[in-house]
N, C-alpha and C positions, 0 to 999 in steps of 0.2 A: 611458776613459783608454787611451792607447796607450803601449806600452813592453814591455820584456822582463819577464815576470812574475817571474822569479827576482830581477832587480835591483830592481824596484819594491817587492815585498813586503819586501825587506830594508832599505828606507829607514827611518831612525829616526822620521820623522814619522808612520808608520803604527802604531808600537808601541802596543798597547792601544786602538786606535781602531775596530776592525771588529767588528761584532756577528755578521754572517753572511758567510762567504767561500765562494764556489763555485769549485772547482778542476776544470777539465775540459781538460786540456792534451795532447790527442793530436794527432799529425801525420797526414799522409795515409796512412801505413802502418798506423796504429792498433794497433801491437804492444804498446806500453806508454806510460804518460804520458811526455811529453818531459822534464818536471821531476819526478823521482821519488826524491829522496834524503832521508835523514833531516834533512840540513842545510836543504833547501828547506822541508820540513814544519815544522821548528823555527822558521824565519822566519815561516811562516804562523801558528804558535801565538803567537809574540810579537806579531804584529799584532792578534790577537783581544783584545777586552775580556774581563773576567773571566766574563761570561755568554755570550761568543761561541762560535760553533761553525763548523767548516769541513766542507763536504761535498765529497766527491771521487767522480767517476764513474769506476768501474773496470770493465774487461771481466772478469767473473768466470770465464770459461772459458779465459782466457789463462794461460800459464805465469807471466806477470808479476804475477798477482793476489796470490799469497802474498808475493812480494817487496815489492810496494807496501804491503800491509797491515803487514808487518814494519817498513817505514820509517816509516809513520805512527805505529805503536805506539811505536817508539823515540823519536819526537819528542814525542808526547802522553802516553804511558803507556798500558798495556793497558786500565786501568779507564775511560779516556776514549773508547774506540773502540767504535762501534756500527755496525750495518749493516742494510739491508733485504735480504731474500732476493733472489737474482738474478732478473731478468726472463727470459722465454722466450728472448730474444736473448742473454742472458748478461751484461747490464749489472748492476752492483751499485753502489748508492749507499752509500758509507761516510761516517759522520759522526764527527767527533772534537771533543770539548769542550775548551775552554781549561782549565777547572777541572772535573774529573770529578764528576759528580753524577747519581745515579740519578733519572730523571724520575718524578714522581708520576703514577701511572696514571690517577687520576681527572682530573687536570688535562689530561693528554694526550687523554683521551676527550672532555673538554669542548672542547678546541681542535679536535679532529677533527670534532666536531659542527658547530662554527662554520664550518669550512672547507667541509663538505658543504652547509651551508645557503647560504653566500655564493657559492661557486664551483661547486657541484654536482660536486665531485670525491670519489672513494671513500676518504676519509681514514680512516674506521674500518677498512676493509679493510687499508690500509697499516699500521696499528698492529699487526695480527696478523702482519705479516711483518718486524717491526722488533725488534732485540734486540742485546745485547752480543756482540762477536766473541770475547771471551776470558772465561774463568772461568765 
């Protein structure tokens, strides 16, 4: 799809329709996401199904990180916001759930095993770096 992400995600036909939304909206300067307001993230939340989640790539070593996380938490609620630990390069993947739910660890391990078997990716290792950002 081609279009302005802020305009497209706000369109009524997307409300409740998206299970997985990946947001990575940096420009050539990469100082902060181009769309990074609580209003934009609220539109993203409205587009998600009840079981949906949004992931956002943030630069964890940038001054904009705390501001971005605060905007996401304002739109989704603190209990819905999770993150992986930053990479060596400073990138942090933040996950926000449409409906906050503490994931079942046994189920996450089972899914990590399936990912490792199918795609040979270190999903079990990823689980050790994942957790809630608040509380």
